[in-house]
C-alpha positions in Angstrom: 21.7 33.3 -275.5 23.5 33.7 -272.2 25.7 36.8 -272.1 28.9 34.8 -271.5 28.7 33.6 -275.1 28.3 37.1 -276.6 31.5 38.8 -277.9 32.5 41.7 -275.7 32.1 44.3 -278.5 28.6 43.2 -279.1 27.7 43.1 -275.4 28.9 46.7 -275.0 26.5 47.6 -277.9 23.6 45.8 -276.2 23.9 47.7 -272.9 24.8 51.1 -274.3 22.2 54.0 -274.1 20.1 54.9 -277.1 21.8 56.5 -280.1 21.4 60.2 -280.7 18.9 59.6 -283.5 16.8 57.2 -281.4 16.7 59.6 -278.4 14.8 62.4 -280.1 11.9 63.7 -278.0 8.4 63.6 -279.4 5.0 64.9 -278.4 2.1 62.9 -277.0 -1.4 64.3 -276.8 -4.6 63.5 -275.1 -7.9 65.3 -275.7 -7.0 68.0 -273.1 -3.2 67.8 -272.4 0.1 67.3 -274.1 3.4 65.7 -272.9 7.0 65.7 -274.2 8.4 62.1 -274.2 12.2 61.8 -274.1 13.6 58.3 -274.8 16.4 57.5 -272.2 17.3 53.9 -272.9 15.8 50.6 -274.3 15.4 47.1 -272.9 14.1 43.8 -274.1 10.9 42.8 -272.3 11.2 45.3 -269.3 8.7 44.7 -266.5 9.4 47.1 -263.6 11.6 49.9 -262.3 12.4 51.9 -259.2 14.6 54.9 -258.5 17.4 55.0 -256.0 18.2 58.1 -253.8 21.0 59.2 -256.2 18.5 59.3 -259.1 19.9 56.2 -260.7 17.4 53.4 -261.3 16.9 49.6 -261.2 15.1 48.0 -264.1 13.9 44.4 -264.3 13.4 42.5 -267.6 11.1 39.5 -267.7 13.7 37.0 -269.0 15.6 37.5 -265.8 18.1 40.4 -266.1 18.3 43.2 -263.6 19.9 46.5 -264.7 21.3 49.5 -262.9 20.9 52.7 -264.9 22.6 56.0 -264.3 20.5 59.2 -264.7 21.9 59.8 -268.2 20.7 56.4 -269.4 23.9 54.3 -269.1 23.0 50.8 -267.9 25.0 47.9 -266.4 23.6 44.4 -265.7 23.6 43.7 -262.0 25.5 40.5 -261.1 24.2 37.9 -258.7 20.7 37.7 -260.0 19.3 34.2 -259.6 17.6 32.1 -262.2 13.9 32.7 -262.9 11.2 30.6 -264.6 10.6 32.6 -267.8 7.6 31.8 -270.0 4.0 32.9 -270.5 3.3 35.7 -268.0 6.1 34.5 -265.8 9.7 35.7 -265.3 11.5 38.4 -263.3 8.9 40.8 -261.9 8.9 43.8 -259.6 11.7 45.6 -257.8 11.3 48.0 -254.8 13.6 49.6 -252.2 13.4 49.0 -248.5 12.1 52.2 -246.9 15.5 52.5 -245.2 17.5 51.7 -248.3 19.9 54.6 -247.7 21.0 52.9 -244.5 20.7 49.2 -245.4 20.9 49.0 -249.2 18.2 46.3 -249.2 16.0 45.8 -252.2 13.1 43.4 -252.8 12.5 41.5 -256.0 9.7 39.3 -257.2 9.9 36.5 -259.8 8.4 33.2 -260.8 10.0 29.9 -259.9 9.3 26.4 -261.0 8.8 23.3 -258.8 11.4 20.7 -258.8 9.7 18.7 -261.6 9.0 22.0 -263.5 5.4 21.1 -263.9 4.0 23.8 -261.5 5.0 27.4 -261.0 4.5 30.2 -258.5 5.8 33.6 -257.6 8.3 34.4 -254.9 9.7 37.5 -253.3 13.4 37.8 -252.2 15.4 40.4 -250.4 19.0 41.2 -251.3 21.7 43.8 -250.6 22.6 46.0 -253.6 26.4 46.2 -253.4 27.8 49.0 -255.6 31.2 49.1 -254.0 32.9 47.5 -257.0 33.0 48.2 -260.8 29.8 46.2 -261.3 26.8 46.3 -259.0 26.1 43.0 -257.4 23.3 41.3 -255.3 24.5 39.8 -252.0 22.9 38.5 -248.8 20.0 37.1 -250.7 17.0 35.6 -248.8 13.6 34.3 -250.0 11.0 35.8 -247.8 7.7 34.8 -249.5 6.4 31.9 -251.7 3.1 32.0 -253.5 1.1 28.9 -252.3 0.3 26.6 -253.8 2.4 26.3 -257.0 0.0 25.4 -259.8 0.1 24.5 -263.5 0.0 27.2 -266.1 2.0 30.4 -266.5 -0.5 33.2 -265.9 -1.8 35.6 -263.3 1.2 35.6 -261.0 0.7 39.4 -260.3 3.6 39.7 -257.8 3.6 43.6 -257.5 5.2 45.1 -254.4 4.7 48.1 -252.2 5.9 49.2 -248.7 3.8 51.3 -246.4 5.0 53.9 -243.9 5.4 51.3 -241.2 7.8 49.1 -243.3 5.2 46.5 -244.0 5.5 44.9 -247.4 2.3 44.3 -249.5 2.4 41.7 -252.3 -0.3 41.1 -254.9 -0.9 37.4 -255.5 -2.9 36.6 -258.6 -5.5 33.8 -258.9 -3.2 31.9 -261.3 -6.2 31.7 -263.7 -7.8 29.2 -261.3 -10.6 31.6 -260.2 -12.1 29.8 -257.2 -9.0 30.0 -254.9 -9.5 33.7 -254.7 -12.3 33.0 -252.2 -10.5 30.1 -250.4 -8.6 30.9 -247.2 -6.6 27.7 -247.7 -4.8 29.0 -250.8 -2.8 32.2 -251.1 -4.0 33.0 -254.6 -6.2 35.9 -255.5 -5.1 37.8 -252.4 -3.1 40.8 -251.3 -0.5 39.7 -248.8 1.0 41.8 -245.9 4.3 40.9 -244.3 7.0 42.4 -242.1 10.1 43.4 -244.0 11.9 40.1 -243.0 9.0 37.9 -244.3 7.5 37.3 -240.9 3.7 37.7 -240.4 2.3 40.7 -238.6 0.0 39.8 -235.8 -2.5 42.5 -236.7 -3.4 41.1 -240.1 -7.2 40.6 -240.3 -7.6 36.8 -240.8 -6.2 35.4 -237.6 -8.7 32.5 -237.3 -8.8 31.2 -240.9 -5.7 29.1 -240.8 -1.9 29.7 -240.8 -1.7 30.8 -244.5 -4.6 33.1 -244.1 -2.8 35.1 -241.4 -0.7 36.6 -244.3 -3.7 38.0 -246.1 -4.7 41.7 -246.1 -7.6 41.3 -248.6 -9.2 38.6 -250.7 -11.2 38.1 -253.9 -8.7 39.5 -256.4 -8.0 38.3 -260.0 -4.7 39.6 -261.4 -3.6 42.8 -259.6 -0.8 44.3 -261.6 -0.5 47.6 -259.8 -0.3 48.6 -256.2 0.6 51.9 -254.6 0.1 54.0 -251.5 -1.2 57.6 -251.7 0.3 60.4 -249.6 -2.6 60.1 -247.2 -1.7 56.4 -246.5 -4.6 54.9 -248.4 -3.7 51.8 -250.5 -4.9 51.4 -254.1 -4.6 48.6 -256.6 -5.7 47.8 -260.1 -6.4 44.5 -261.6 -7.2 43.0 -265.0 -10.8 41.8 -265.3 -11.8 38.7 -267.4 -13.4 39.7 -270.7 -13.4 43.5 -269.8 -14.2 44.7 -266.3 -10.7 45.9 -265.3 -10.8 47.5 -261.9 -9.3 50.2 -259.7 -9.8 49.4 -256.1 -9.3 51.2 -252.8 -7.8 48.4 -250.7 -9.0 48.1 -247.1 -8.1 45.7 -244.3 -10.1 42.5 -244.4 -12.3 43.3 -247.4 -13.5 40.8 -250.0 -13.4 42.2 -253.6 -15.6 39.5 -255.0 -13.7 37.6 -257.7 -14.8 35.3 -259.2 -18.3 35.6 -257.8 -18.8 39.1 -259.2 -17.1 41.2 -261.9 -18.1 44.0 -264.2 -16.8 41.9 -267.1 -17.8 38.5 -268.4 -16.0 35.2 -268.8 -13.9 34.7 -272.0 -16.4 32.0 -273.0 -19.1 34.7 -273.1 -20.8 33.3 -270.0 -22.0 36.4 -267.9 -20.7 37.1 -264.4 -23.0 39.0 -262.0 -22.0 42.6 -261.7 -20.7 44.0 -258.4 -24.0 45.9 -258.0 -25.8 42.7 -257.5 -23.8 41.6 -254.4 -23.3 44.5 -252.0 -21.5 42.3 -249.5 -18.4 42.5 -251.8 -16.3 45.6 -252.1 -17.0 47.3 -255.5 -14.3 48.9 -257.5 -14.0 52.7 -257.5 -13.7 52.5 -261.3 -14.1 49.7 -263.8 -13.5 49.6 -267.5 -15.7 48.1 -270.2 -14.1 47.7 -272.7 -10.8 46.7 -271.0 -7.7 48.8 -270.8 -5.4 45.9 -269.5 -3.7 48.0 -266.8 -0.1 47.4 -265.8 2.2 49.6 -263.8 0.7 52.2 -261.4 1.5 55.3 -259.5 -0.3 57.9 -257.4 1.3 61.1 -258.4 2.7 63.4 -255.7 5.3 65.6 -257.6 5.5 69.2 -258.6 6.2 68.9 -262.3 2.4 68.4 -262.9 0.9 70.3 -259.9 -2.7 69.9 -261.2 -2.4 66.1 -261.1 -1.3 65.7 -257.5 -3.2 62.7 -256.1 -4.2 61.3 -259.5 -3.5 57.8 -260.6 -1.5 56.9 -263.7 -1.9 53.4 -265.1 -0.1 51.8 -268.0 -2.4 50.3 -270.6 -1.4 47.2 -272.6 -4.3 46.4 -274.9 -5.4 50.1 -274.7 -1.8 51.2 -275.7 -2.1 54.2 -273.5 -1.0 56.0 -270.3 -4.3 56.5 -268.5 -4.8 59.3 -266.0 -7.5 58.8 -263.3 -8.7 61.7 -261.2 -9.1 60.6 -257.6 -11.0 62.8 -255.1 -12.5 62.0 -251.8 -12.4 58.3 -252.5 -14.0 58.5 -255.9 -12.2 57.8 -259.2 -13.0 58.8 -262.8 -10.9 58.5 -265.9 -9.7 61.9 -266.9 -7.6 61.3 -270.1 -5.5 58.9 -272.1 -2.2 59.6 -273.7 -1.5 57.3 -276.7 1.5 56.9 -279.0 0.8 53.4 -280.4 2.8 51.4 -277.8 1.8 49.0 -275.0 2.7 50.6 -271.7 4.2 48.1 -269.2 5.4 50.2 -266.2 4.9 53.7 -264.7 7.0 55.4 -262.1 7.4 58.9 -260.7 11.0 60.1 -261.0 12.9 61.9 -258.2 12.3 65.3 -259.9 8.6 64.7 -260.4 8.6 63.7 -264.0 6.6 60.6 -265.0 8.6 57.7 -266.5 7.1 54.8 -268.5 8.5 51.6 -269.9 7.0 50.3 -273.1 6.4 46.6 -273.5 8.2 44.0 -275.5 11.5 43.7 -277.3 13.5 46.9 -277.8 11.0 48.7 -275.5 11.9 52.3 -274.7 12.2 54.0 -271.3 10.5 57.4 -271.7 10.7 60.4 -269.5 7.4 62.4 -269.6 7.4 66.2 -268.9 4.9 69.0 -269.8 4.8 69.9 -273.5 5.6 73.5 -274.3 3.1 75.4 -276.4 
C-alpha cells in the first residue's frame, strides 16, 4: 500500500530503528572463526546498500523504496525515487556513489523497467543528485544513462550490479535474462559486463570495437547472472554469478574475455541435461572458484579494512540458498573457500563499513541489517 495512505503514527513506526529487544547482539561461528552480529535496522526486501562519507548509508528495497540511514540506524525514505517494475527477480536494485561524491553528490541506481505494453522488461541505470539540504533527502537532476537491450519477457536474471573503477568508469553486470544464447551474441547486451563513462557515454578503448554499436559497450561476455562485482585494491576486477543447477562461479574479470555461458558451466541445466565443464573448452575463461552444490551468491566485497587484518584481500559473498556469509581466500589470482558463517538466514547484500566492519543485509520481509565485528573470547 502506498505510504500516502498509511497513518502518520504507523508510518513513523515502520521507519523507526529496531527496538531495544530486537537489537541484541548475537554470535555467529564458522569452523574456525567467530563474529559478533549487531542488528542495526530492518527493511522489507532490501537489495543493496552503500556508505556515504559521513558514515550514513543508502539502502534500496526491491519494491522500489530508497532509504537514507544515519549511523545509529535511524532511516528516512528518500523522496524523488521513480517507479520501478517490481516482480519476480525485478525491482529496485543496486546503489553506488560516484567516486567524486563529496564534490558532486551524484549517486547511481539500477532498477527494472517495463516496456510501454508491460509485456517485456529490462534493467536500467540512472544517475541522480542526492540533495540533503532539506528535512527529507531527495533525488534531483535524474538522468537515465543505460538501458539493458533488448527488453525481453520474463522477470529473471537482470543482475544490474554496479561498480566504479579508479578512472571513474562504471561497470554494470547485465544478466542473460534466462535466455542463455544471447550471452554469446554481440547483437544483444545480455550476459555481458558493460563498461561506460560516468555520463553513460561509451569509452573508445572498450575491447569490442568492430562487433557493432551495442558491442562497443561490452567489457566481457559469456555471463549468466552476475550478482556481485567489485574491484580489489590492486585494481583487479572480480565478479560472481549464479550457475544453472549448481556451478556458481567466482571470476577474475579481464578485458575482452569470454566466460563461456551457456556453452560451458560446472553445473548442469535444471532439466538434468549436462553442460560441458569449463575444462573441456580452454578457449573460454574458467572461473577461479566454482561451487557444486550451489551457494547462490548475492552481494560481494573484497575486504580491505583493519578490523579483520588477517582477511585483507579476501572476498565475502552473501549466500541465498546456502544461508551463509562465505569467505573466499584470494592469493596470487587463485581462490579457495575458507569458511562459512551461518545463522539460518539468506544473505542478500554485503558491504564494508567506513570503520572496517562487515555489514550484511538479510533477505526478505523484515530483513535485518547486521554489523559484523570480531567476537570476543
